[in-house]
N, CA, C and O atoms as a DFTB+ gen file, in Angstrom:
296 C
 N C O
     1  1      45.451      64.058     123.525
     2  2      45.640      62.968     124.636
     3  2      44.673      63.666     125.784
     4  3      44.967      63.334     126.933
     5  1      43.667      64.498     125.659
     6  2      42.851      64.990     126.625
     7  2      42.051      63.793     127.280
     8  3      42.091      63.658     128.503
     9  1      41.361      62.966     126.531
    10  2      40.534      61.839     126.947
    11  2      41.406      60.658     126.824
    12  3      41.359      60.094     125.731
    13  1      42.174      60.179     127.698
    14  2      42.898      58.970     127.599
    15  2      42.104      57.942     128.310
    16  3      41.601      58.074     129.426
    17  1      42.033      56.671     127.368
    18  2      40.995      55.620     127.980
    19  2      42.060      54.591     127.910
    20  3      42.737      54.585     126.882
    21  1      42.353      53.609     128.953
    22  2      42.918      52.694     128.981
    23  2      42.191      51.269     128.860
    24  3      41.423      50.899     129.747
    25  1      42.462      50.483     127.730
    26  2      41.426      49.520     127.910
    27  2      41.707      48.382     128.876
    28  3      42.886      48.197     129.176
    29  1      40.990      47.779     129.280
    30  2      41.107      46.886     130.407
    31  2      40.119      45.690     130.485
    32  3      38.910      45.733     130.710
    33  1      41.021      44.467     130.216
    34  2      40.349      43.249     129.916
    35  2      40.108      42.811     130.905
    36  3      41.029      42.585     131.689
    37  1      38.421      42.443     131.341
    38  2      38.046      41.965     132.599
    39  2      37.050      40.871     132.400
    40  3      35.954      41.047     131.867
    41  1      37.488      39.741     132.855
    42  2      36.634      38.458     132.659
    43  2      35.479      38.384     134.025
    44  3      35.790      38.144     135.192
    45  1      34.297      38.621     133.579
    46  2      33.482      38.646     134.571
    47  2      33.034      37.367     135.122
    48  3      32.691      37.235     136.297
    49  1      33.045      36.284     134.123
    50  2      32.975      35.038     134.901
    51  2      33.951      34.578     135.608
    52  3      33.737      33.866     136.589
    53  1      35.311      34.958     135.168
    54  2      36.684      34.440     136.166
    55  2      36.215      35.074     137.728
    56  3      36.248      34.456     138.792
    57  1      35.825      36.333     137.532
    58  2      35.853      37.178     138.828
    59  2      34.606      36.581     139.374
    60  3      34.953      36.045     140.427
    61  1      33.735      36.458     139.253
    62  2      32.565      35.782     139.722
    63  2      32.890      34.441     140.510
    64  3      32.582      34.238     141.685
    65  1      33.622      33.481     139.602
    66  2      33.850      32.090     140.234
    67  2      35.127      32.378     141.458
    68  3      35.079      31.762     142.523
    69  1      36.072      33.218     141.212
    70  2      36.731      33.665     142.425
    71  2      35.986      34.394     143.624
    72  3      36.283      34.214     144.805
    73  1      35.064      35.169     143.210
    74  2      34.575      35.825     144.325
    75  2      33.556      34.883     145.148
    76  3      33.403      35.179     146.333
    77  1      32.979      33.990     144.736
    78  2      31.933      33.096     145.189
    79  2      32.754      32.155     146.110
    80  3      32.073      31.515     146.912
    81  1      34.042      31.966     146.139
    82  2      35.016      31.160     147.009
    83  2      35.351      32.183     148.241
    84  3      35.733      31.663     149.289
    85  1      35.249      33.398     148.188
    86  2      35.944      34.081     149.468
    87  2      34.988      34.099     150.673
    88  3      33.808      33.758     150.590
    89  1      35.516      34.472     151.664
    90  2      34.502      34.420     152.837
    91  2      33.809      35.769     152.897
    92  3      34.235      36.783     152.345
    93  1      32.704      35.685     153.618
    94  2      31.860      36.976     153.687
    95  2      32.630      38.272     154.133
    96  3      32.330      39.333     153.584
    97  1      33.594      38.245     155.087
    98  2      34.230      39.348     155.261
    99  2      35.286      39.844     154.111
   100  3      35.595      41.020     153.917
   101  1      35.752      38.769     153.427
   102  2      36.419      39.465     152.134
   103  2      35.778      39.895     151.017
   104  3      36.196      40.710     150.194
   105  1      34.533      39.192     151.025
   106  2      33.672      39.692     150.179
   107  2      33.094      41.291     150.273
   108  3      32.908      42.040     149.313
   109  1      32.864      41.596     151.720
   110  2      32.447      42.770     151.867
   111  2      33.708      43.836     151.783
   112  3      33.456      44.990     151.437
   113  1      34.922      43.490     152.065
   114  2      36.216      44.486     151.693
   115  2      36.013      44.785     150.433
   116  3      35.904      45.997     150.243
   117  1      35.907      44.001     149.334
   118  2      35.779      44.214     148.184
   119  2      34.561      44.984     147.425
   120  3      34.695      45.740     146.462
   121  1      33.437      44.656     148.019
   122  2      32.212      45.321     147.952
   123  2      32.542      46.871     148.209
   124  3      32.525      47.750     147.347
   125  1      32.846      47.025     149.568
   126  2      33.265      48.471     149.848
   127  2      34.282      49.062     149.061
   128  3      34.096      50.220     148.686
   129  1      35.273      48.505     148.760
   130  2      36.583      49.276     148.156
   131  2      35.716      49.485     146.414
   132  3      36.052      50.540     145.875
   133  1      34.942      48.817     145.772
   134  2      34.368      48.849     144.809
   135  2      33.389      50.141     144.953
   136  3      33.299      50.916     144.000
   137  1      32.758      50.337     145.988
   138  2      31.674      51.181     146.185
   139  2      32.391      52.629     146.169
   140  3      32.122      53.619     145.489
   141  1      33.374      52.430     147.126
   142  2      34.165      53.957     147.219
   143  2      34.698      54.460     145.795
   144  3      34.693      55.603     145.338
   145  1      35.108      53.399     145.294
   146  2      35.781      53.823     143.795
   147  2      34.917      54.312     142.957
   148  3      35.163      55.386     142.408
   149  1      33.780      53.644     142.708
   150  2      32.672      54.337     141.926
   151  2      31.712      55.602     142.656
   152  3      31.044      56.294     141.887
   153  1      31.676      55.783     143.593
   154  2      31.421      57.048     144.241
   155  2      32.568      58.315     144.206
   156  3      32.338      59.509     144.398
   157  1      33.779      57.716     143.922
   158  2      34.890      58.627     143.610
   159  2      34.785      59.376     142.031
   160  3      35.293      60.436     141.665
   161  1      34.105      58.603     141.417
   162  2      33.900      59.145     140.013
   163  2      35.150      59.076     139.084
   164  3      36.242      59.090     139.651
   165  1      35.126      59.017     137.972
   166  2      36.117      59.037     136.948
   167  2      37.219      59.807     137.262
   168  3      37.072      60.948     137.701
   169  1      38.643      59.160     137.033
   170  2      39.787      59.831     137.301
   171  2      40.025      60.965     136.038
   172  3      40.094      60.483     134.907
   173  1      40.130      62.181     136.156
   174  2      40.356      63.098     135.024
   175  2      41.947      63.346     135.002
   176  3      42.671      63.859     135.855
   177  1      42.230      62.835     133.802
   178  2      43.664      63.252     133.198
   179  2      43.943      64.746     132.732
   180  3      43.022      65.422     132.275
   181  1      45.135      65.211     132.848
   182  2      45.456      66.373     132.774
   183  2      46.257      66.686     131.675
   184  3      47.363      67.199     131.842
   185  1      45.637      66.330     130.131
   186  2      46.088      66.569     128.993
   187  2      47.228      65.524     128.869
   188  3      47.129      64.307     129.030
   189  1      48.505      66.360     128.501
   190  2      49.832      65.561     128.148
   191  2      50.587      65.207     129.289
   192  3      51.541      64.429     129.324
   193  1      49.958      65.994     130.442
   194  2      50.741      66.017     131.854
   195  2      49.826      65.233     132.937
   196  3      49.258      65.826     133.855
   197  1      49.753      63.968     132.750
   198  2      48.651      63.518     133.725
   199  2      48.990      63.489     135.232
   200  3      48.085      63.517     136.066
   201  1      50.329      63.430     135.590
   202  2      50.880      63.509     136.908
   203  2      50.956      64.972     137.501
   204  3      51.044      65.189     138.709
   205  1      50.918      65.882     136.599
   206  2      51.097      67.263     137.032
   207  2      49.983      67.667     138.117
   208  3      48.762      67.534     138.034
   209  1      50.822      68.241     139.242
   210  2      50.049      68.548     140.408
   211  2      49.661      67.364     141.434
   212  3      49.005      67.651     142.436
   213  1      50.019      66.180     141.217
   214  2      49.861      65.122     142.169
   215  2      51.064      64.711     142.959
   216  3      51.065      63.632     143.551
   217  1      52.073      65.511     142.994
   218  2      53.188      65.318     144.071
   219  2      52.674      65.947     145.322
   220  3      52.207      67.086     145.308
   221  1      52.761      65.144     146.522
   222  2      52.009      65.484     147.649
   223  2      53.297      66.329     148.725
   224  3      53.133      67.185     149.594
   225  1      54.424      65.740     148.278
   226  2      55.501      66.322     149.199
   227  2      56.802      65.845     148.517
   228  3      56.832      64.768     147.922
   229  1      57.914      66.685     148.610
   230  2      59.311      66.326     148.125
   231  2      60.262      66.162     149.551
   232  3      60.359      67.006     150.441
   233  1      60.895      64.897     149.499
   234  2      61.765      64.755     150.588
   235  2      63.329      64.752     149.752
   236  3      63.827      63.850     149.078
   237  1      63.762      65.849     150.016
   238  2      65.052      66.228     149.585
   239  2      65.070      66.460     147.910
   240  3      65.610      65.561     147.265
   241  1      64.687      67.251     147.396
   242  2      64.234      67.600     145.985
   243  2      65.315      67.991     145.398
   244  3      65.185      67.957     144.175
   245  1      66.577      68.436     145.836
   246  2      67.820      68.472     145.184
   247  2      68.909      67.603     145.064
   248  3      69.960      67.812     144.459
   249  1      68.531      66.499     145.762
   250  2      69.292      65.584     145.974
   251  2      69.090      64.750     144.619
   252  3      68.056      64.853     143.960
   253  1      70.205      63.880     144.237
   254  2      70.003      63.124     142.956
   255  2      69.270      61.831     143.388
   256  3      69.393      61.438     144.548
   257  1      68.566      61.207     142.558
   258  2      67.662      60.087     142.443
   259  2      68.798      58.723     142.925
   260  3      69.938      58.774     142.462
   261  1      68.523      57.871     143.596
   262  2      69.463      56.897     143.906
   263  2      70.951      57.079     143.869
   264  3      71.744      56.283     143.366
   265  1      71.278      58.346     144.525
   266  2      72.445      58.823     144.766
   267  2      73.738      57.678     145.047
   268  3      74.892      57.991     144.755
   269  1      73.457      56.534     145.552
   270  2      74.577      55.935     145.809
   271  2      74.635      54.693     144.537
   272  3      75.441      53.762     144.517
   273  1      73.786      54.906     143.730
   274  2      73.881      53.915     142.343
   275  2      74.889      54.724     141.221
   276  3      75.064      54.262     140.093
   277  1      75.446      55.832     141.623
   278  2      76.341      56.529     140.648
   279  2      77.635      55.857     140.596
   280  3      78.308      55.866     139.565
   281  1      78.038      55.232     141.741
   282  2      79.329      54.654     141.996
   283  2      79.567      53.587     140.920
   284  3      80.631      53.395     140.331
   285  1      78.350      52.884     140.745
   286  2      78.434      51.515     139.841
   287  2      78.788      52.038     138.341
   288  3      79.312      51.232     137.572
   289  1      78.542      53.237     137.942
   290  2      78.881      53.887     136.433
   291  2      79.979      53.978     136.505
   292  3      80.541      53.599     135.478
   293  1      80.752      54.391     137.428
   294  2      82.117      54.994     137.439
   295  2      83.256      53.728     137.230
   296  3      84.461      53.979     137.206
């Protein structure tokens, strides 16, 4: 799984029909977002653990997830 590719169905014609109906301000927002994404380059996945190293911080790392939901099981 080193080079994981996810197929994406993209209908260019549909996008262009939608894009032409947008205001100039919204077109500029989309253009700038696409430009930034292209400049950032491809996302490199880390083999079998693609999320490894992506955690920014832990809030209460030793607390159970959804602690209050455990009462429903009992």
